[in-house]
C-alpha positions as CSV (number, residue, x, y, z in Angstrom):
1,M,81.8,28.3,124.5
2,E,80.3,29.1,127.8
3,N,82.1,27.7,130.9
4,K,79.2,26.0,132.9
5,I,79.0,25.8,136.6
6,T,78.6,22.4,137.5
7,G,78.5,19.8,140.4
8,R,77.9,23.0,142.8
9,D,75.4,23.4,145.7
10,I,73.0,26.3,145.2
11,I,70.7,27.9,147.4
12,V,67.9,30.1,145.9
13,V,65.7,32.5,148.0
14,G,63.4,35.0,146.6
15,Q,59.8,36.4,146.8
16,Q,57.9,33.8,145.0
17,P,57.5,30.5,146.4
18,W,57.5,27.4,144.3
19,D,53.7,26.9,144.6
20,T,53.1,30.4,143.2
21,E,50.6,30.3,140.3
22,I,52.1,32.8,138.2
23,G,55.2,32.7,136.1
24,S,58.6,33.0,137.9
25,N,62.0,33.9,136.5
26,C,63.4,32.3,139.6
27,K,61.8,29.0,139.2
28,N,63.1,28.7,135.6
29,I,66.4,29.7,136.6
30,A,66.3,27.1,139.6
31,L,65.3,24.4,137.0
32,E,68.1,25.3,134.9
33,F,70.7,25.6,137.5
34,S,69.7,22.1,138.6
35,K,70.4,20.4,135.2
36,H,74.1,20.4,136.3
37,N,74.1,21.4,140.1
38,R,72.2,20.4,143.3
39,V,69.7,23.4,144.0
40,L,67.6,24.0,147.1
41,Y,64.8,26.5,146.4
42,V,63.7,28.1,149.4
43,N,60.1,29.6,149.7
44,S,59.6,32.6,151.4
45,P,58.6,32.1,155.1
46,L,55.2,32.4,156.5
47,D,54.7,35.8,158.1
48,R,52.2,36.7,161.0
49,I,50.1,39.0,158.9
50,T,49.5,36.3,156.2
51,L,48.6,33.7,158.8
52,W,46.1,36.2,160.1
53,R,44.6,37.2,157.0
54,N,44.6,33.7,155.1
55,K,44.3,31.2,157.9
56,Q,42.2,29.0,155.8
57,D,44.0,29.1,152.8
58,I,45.4,25.6,151.8
59,K,48.9,27.2,151.3
60,T,49.1,29.0,154.7
61,R,47.7,25.6,156.2
62,K,50.6,23.9,154.9
63,R,53.1,26.3,156.3
64,L,51.6,26.2,159.3
65,E,51.6,22.5,159.6
66,I,55.4,22.4,158.7
67,I,56.1,25.0,161.4
68,Q,54.2,23.0,163.8
69,G,56.4,19.8,162.9
70,K,53.3,18.0,161.5
71,A,54.8,17.8,157.7
72,D,58.3,17.9,156.3
73,G,59.3,21.0,154.7
74,L,62.1,19.6,152.3
75,V,60.2,18.4,149.1
76,P,62.0,16.8,146.1
77,I,60.9,18.3,143.0
78,Q,63.1,16.3,140.5
79,P,66.5,15.1,140.6
80,G,68.9,17.4,142.0
81,L,66.2,20.0,142.9
82,W,64.4,20.5,146.4
83,N,61.7,22.9,147.4
84,F,62.1,24.0,150.9
85,Y,59.2,25.2,153.3
86,P,60.9,27.1,156.2
87,D,59.9,25.7,159.7
88,C,59.7,29.3,161.1
89,M,57.5,32.2,161.1
90,V,58.6,35.7,160.5
91,E,57.3,39.0,161.9
92,S,55.4,41.3,159.7
93,I,57.4,44.5,160.1
94,N,57.1,46.9,157.2
95,W,54.7,49.0,159.0
96,I,57.5,50.5,161.0
97,N,58.5,53.9,159.6
98,H,62.2,54.1,161.0
99,T,64.6,52.1,158.6
100,G,67.1,51.6,161.7
101,L,64.4,50.0,163.8
102,F,62.9,48.0,160.7
103,S,66.4,46.6,160.2
104,F,66.9,45.9,164.0
105,F,63.8,43.4,163.7
106,N,64.4,42.2,160.2
107,R,67.9,40.9,161.3
108,I,65.8,38.7,163.8
109,N,63.6,37.6,161.0
110,N,66.6,36.7,158.8
111,R,68.3,34.8,161.6
112,K,65.2,32.6,162.0
113,L,65.2,32.0,158.4
114,A,68.9,31.3,158.2
115,K,68.5,28.7,161.0
116,S,65.6,27.2,159.3
117,I,67.6,27.0,156.0
118,F,70.7,25.2,157.9
119,K,68.5,22.4,158.7
120,A,67.8,21.7,154.9
121,V,71.6,22.2,154.1
122,E,72.6,19.7,156.7
123,K,70.1,17.3,155.7
124,L,71.1,17.6,152.0
125,G,74.8,17.8,152.8
126,F,75.3,21.0,150.8
127,K,78.9,22.3,151.1
128,D,80.5,25.7,149.8
129,F,77.3,26.6,148.3
130,I,76.3,29.5,146.2
131,L,73.4,31.8,147.5
132,F,71.4,33.1,144.7
133,N,69.1,36.0,146.1
134,D,66.1,36.7,143.7
135,N,65.1,40.2,144.4
136,E,64.5,39.7,148.1
137,M,65.9,42.9,149.6
138,F,64.3,42.3,153.1
139,K,64.1,38.7,154.1
140,G,67.2,38.2,152.2
141,F,69.1,41.4,153.5
142,Y,71.3,39.5,156.3
143,L,71.5,35.9,154.8
144,N,75.1,36.5,153.5
145,D,75.9,37.2,157.1
146,F,74.4,34.3,158.6
147,L,74.8,31.6,155.7
148,K,78.1,32.7,154.7
149,P,78.0,31.4,151.2
150,A,80.9,30.7,149.2
151,L,79.6,33.0,146.7
152,S,76.6,35.4,146.8
153,I,74.6,36.6,143.6
154,Y,71.8,39.3,143.7
155,Y,69.4,38.9,141.1
156,S,67.5,42.1,139.8
157,R,64.6,41.5,137.7
158,D,62.3,44.3,138.6
159,Y,62.9,48.0,139.6
160,M,61.1,47.0,143.1
161,I,61.7,50.5,144.8
162,A,59.2,52.1,142.4
163,V,56.7,50.1,144.5
164,D,55.5,51.8,148.0
165,Y,56.0,48.6,149.9
166,W,59.6,48.0,148.8
167,K,60.3,51.9,148.5
168,K,59.7,52.9,152.1
169,H,62.9,50.9,153.3
170,G,64.2,49.6,150.1
171,E,65.6,53.0,148.8
172,K,68.1,52.8,151.7
173,L,68.6,49.0,152.0
174,E,68.7,47.7,148.4
175,P,71.9,49.4,147.6
176,L,73.6,48.2,150.6
177,L,72.5,44.7,149.8
178,I,73.7,45.0,146.2
179,A,77.2,46.1,147.4
180,N,77.3,43.2,150.0
181,N,77.1,40.7,147.2
182,D,80.0,39.2,145.4
183,L,78.2,40.0,141.9
184,C,74.8,41.3,140.7
185,V,73.2,39.8,137.7
186,A,70.0,41.6,136.0
187,N,67.5,40.8,133.2
188,S,67.7,44.2,131.5
189,T,70.3,47.0,130.8
190,F,68.5,49.6,133.0
191,L,68.6,47.3,136.0
192,A,72.3,46.1,135.3
193,E,73.2,49.9,135.2
194,Y,71.1,50.4,138.4
195,C,73.1,47.7,140.2
196,A,76.5,48.9,139.0
197,Q,76.0,52.1,140.9
198,F,76.7,50.0,144.0
199,N,78.5,46.9,142.9
200,P,80.9,47.1,139.8
201,A,80.5,43.2,139.3
202,S,77.0,43.8,137.7
203,F,75.9,42.0,134.6
204,D,73.0,42.0,132.3
205,V,72.3,38.3,131.8
206,G,69.0,38.9,129.6
207,Q,65.7,37.2,130.0
208,G,64.7,33.9,129.4
209,C,61.4,32.8,128.1
210,D,59.2,29.7,127.8
211,L,58.3,29.9,124.2
212,D,57.7,26.2,123.2
213,I,53.7,27.0,123.1
214,F,54.3,29.8,120.9
215,V,56.1,28.2,118.1
216,E,53.6,25.4,117.0
217,D,53.3,24.8,113.5
218,K,49.6,23.8,113.5
219,V,47.5,26.6,112.1
220,K,44.6,27.0,114.3
221,P,41.2,28.6,113.8
222,A,40.5,31.9,115.5
223,P,39.0,32.0,119.0
224,A,35.1,31.9,118.9
225,D,34.9,35.0,121.1
226,V,36.8,36.9,118.2
227,A,36.2,35.1,115.2
228,S,33.7,37.8,113.8
229,V,35.9,40.7,114.6
230,K,36.8,42.4,111.3
231,R,40.5,42.8,109.9
232,P,43.0,44.3,110.3
233,V,43.2,43.3,114.1
234,I,45.5,45.1,116.6
235,G,46.1,43.2,119.6
236,Y,47.5,43.1,123.0
237,V,48.0,40.0,125.6
238,G,48.5,40.3,129.2
239,A,47.3,42.0,132.5
240,L,45.5,45.5,131.8
241,Q,46.8,47.6,134.6
242,S,46.6,51.3,134.6
243,I,50.0,51.6,136.4
244,R,51.7,49.9,133.5
245,L,49.7,50.5,130.2
246,D,48.9,53.8,128.4
247,K,45.1,53.9,127.9
248,E,45.2,57.0,126.0
249,I,47.5,55.2,123.1
250,I,44.9,52.5,122.9
251,A,42.0,55.0,122.6
252,H,44.0,57.0,119.9
253,I,44.4,53.8,118.0
254,A,40.7,53.1,118.0
255,A,39.8,56.5,117.3
256,S,41.9,57.4,114.6
257,K,41.3,54.0,112.7
258,P,37.9,53.2,113.3
259,E,38.3,50.5,110.4
260,W,40.9,48.6,112.5
261,S,39.7,46.2,115.3
262,V,41.6,46.5,118.7
263,V,41.4,43.3,120.7
264,L,42.6,43.3,124.4
265,V,43.1,39.9,125.9
266,G,43.7,39.9,129.9
267,P,42.3,40.9,133.1
268,E,41.3,44.5,133.7
269,D,42.0,46.5,136.7
270,D,39.4,49.0,138.1
271,L,40.6,51.9,135.9
272,F,40.5,50.0,132.9
273,K,37.2,48.8,133.6
274,D,35.8,52.2,134.0
275,S,37.8,53.6,131.1
276,N,36.2,55.1,127.9
277,L,37.8,52.1,125.9
278,H,34.5,50.4,126.5
279,S,32.5,52.8,124.6
280,F,34.5,52.2,121.3
281,D,32.7,49.9,118.8
282,N,36.1,48.7,117.5
283,V,37.5,47.7,120.9
284,T,36.9,44.2,122.4
285,F,37.8,42.9,125.6
286,T,38.1,39.3,125.9
287,G,38.7,39.0,129.8
288,I,41.4,36.6,131.2
289,K,42.3,33.5,129.3
290,P,44.3,30.3,129.9
291,I,48.0,30.6,129.1
292,S,47.5,27.7,126.9
293,Q,45.1,29.8,124.6
294,L,47.2,32.8,124.3
295,P,48.8,31.6,121.3
296,D,45.8,31.3,119.3
297,Y,44.9,35.2,120.1
298,I,48.4,36.3,119.0
299,N,48.1,34.1,116.0
300,F,44.8,36.0,115.1
301,F,46.2,39.4,115.5
302,D,47.8,41.3,112.6
303,V,49.9,43.5,114.5
304,C,50.8,43.2,118.2
305,I,51.4,46.2,120.4
306,N,52.8,46.9,124.0
307,P,51.4,50.3,124.8
308,Q,53.4,50.8,128.0
309,L,53.7,53.7,130.1
310,V,57.0,54.9,130.9
311,N,57.2,55.3,134.7
312,E,59.4,54.2,137.6
313,V,57.5,50.8,138.1
314,T,58.0,50.1,134.0
315,I,61.2,51.6,133.2
316,G,63.4,48.7,133.9
317,N,61.0,45.9,133.0
318,Y,61.8,43.0,130.3
319,P,58.6,42.6,128.6
320,R,58.3,38.9,128.0
321,K,55.4,39.2,126.0
322,I,57.5,40.7,123.0
323,D,59.2,37.5,122.8
324,E,55.9,35.6,123.0
325,Y,54.7,37.9,120.0
326,L,58.1,37.5,118.0
327,A,58.0,33.8,118.4
328,I,54.7,33.5,116.3
329,G,56.5,35.9,113.8
330,K,53.9,38.8,114.4
331,P,55.0,42.3,113.9
332,V,55.1,44.2,117.1
333,V,54.8,48.1,117.9
334,A,55.8,48.8,121.3
335,T,56.8,52.0,123.3
336,N,60.5,52.7,123.3
337,T,62.3,52.2,126.5
338,K,65.7,51.5,127.4
339,T,65.1,48.0,127.7
340,M,63.4,47.9,124.3
341,E,66.3,48.8,122.6
342,T,67.3,45.1,122.6
343,F,64.6,44.8,120.3
344,K,65.1,47.6,117.9
345,D,65.9,45.6,114.8
346,F,62.8,43.6,115.0
347,V,60.1,45.8,116.6
348,Y,58.7,49.2,115.6
349,L,59.5,51.4,118.7
350,A,56.9,54.4,119.3
351,E,57.5,57.5,121.2
352,T,54.1,59.0,120.9
353,K,50.4,57.9,120.4
354,E,50.6,59.1,117.0
355,D,53.7,57.3,116.3
356,Y,51.9,54.2,117.0
357,V,49.3,54.7,114.1
358,L,52.0,55.4,111.9
359,L,54.2,52.5,112.8
360,I,50.9,50.1,112.8
361,E,50.3,50.9,109.2
362,K,54.2,50.5,108.3
363,A,53.9,47.0,110.0
364,L,50.9,46.1,108.0
365,E,52.3,47.1,104.9
366,E,56.1,45.5,105.4
367,N,55.0,42.2,106.8
368,S,56.4,39.3,105.1
369,A,57.3,35.7,105.4
370,M,61.0,36.5,105.7
371,L,60.4,39.2,108.4
372,Q,58.2,36.6,110.3
373,Q,61.2,34.1,110.2
374,Q,63.6,36.7,111.3
375,R,61.4,37.6,114.4
376,R,61.0,33.9,115.3
377,D,64.8,33.2,114.9
378,F,65.6,36.4,117.3
379,A,63.0,35.3,119.8
380,L,64.1,31.8,120.3
381,Q,67.5,32.9,121.2
382,H,66.1,34.2,124.5
383,T,66.0,30.9,126.3
384,W,66.5,30.1,130.1
385,E,69.4,28.1,128.9
386,N,71.1,31.2,127.4
387,S,70.3,33.4,130.3
388,V,71.7,31.1,132.6
389,A,74.8,30.5,130.4
390,R,75.4,34.3,130.9
391,I,74.9,34.0,134.8
392,Y,77.6,31.2,134.6
393,N,79.8,33.5,132.8
394,A,79.4,36.2,135.1
395,I,80.4,34.0,138.1
396,N,83.4,33.0,136.2
397,K,84.7,36.1,135.5
398,V,84.3,37.3,139.2
399,Q,85.9,34.3,140.5
400,K,88.9,34.9,138.2
401,T,89.4,38.6,139.4
């Protein structure tokens, strides 16, 4: 039985503000923390270049009003959970090439943020708090020094230093930050092993998912824009980004099996828009769809795919869409990566584009009600409750040593 952490004060800081439109691991974790603890979720502070570029944006205006003292930055979300808009502006400094000089100004930014956070801490009466840093390697780099938490945790959910913005200074700074925390938790084996190079107290806590909308018992008709597509249907749901998805795999499936239909649900980047995939009669692009409609498309698929490129950006990623596919019971063919080893008993793992065709054929042949139920049961283990329970276990292990 897991030993829950209860009755603690927890400060969560990260890259994604509470008012972000996209899904956020950090928000889900904060909500789970707040079931048994008091939680302060700190939005990333407004930076000068964002103010300059997006001055008329409603979110920017709201942050500016708080900085100017015209609005309260501490907003209750639900019992035990508050969202905090810092009343400070930080400088945009990533243009600085020298990491030492960057760090000098970054420390000033961190001091401003910490001073603002302390105002909320005093107002809420937080004591002996835990600081949970969600992959914020720059604006959170010195917060352990300034806030002096009773326990500090670094959460790695993406291999951020593969992205140019973070790589510039992050290659040097993130290892130092990982080492300066009491423990690190990660949502994949790859990232846990990466953190363990710099901090032996590193743990794989898995990934949580919101799967409620994917496990409805109701059988719905096919979405109107794909209802006439011939079967079998091989489908993908998610952003169509060339840095993450292998267009050649999709093209090979469509070319090798013209009797199959390939349906791609999601927004395209420019390279996808200009790709030869649009020339195939058996490939359908639906464009972006509301999250609430995605289960209807997945239900319509005969086999789901995740034709991921294997590169620095993707290698450590936990693909939440796999859990969404499996929660509906669908057979899945995906590119084999270290993270996908978690799914090896329930997903067909492909090494090559030729493997994709062979494994899709196998998936179509083998599909059964029993396999569908096994897939659902497996996916539904990946809850935020279970992931946070593993964070609690990691905390307890470190506190006992």
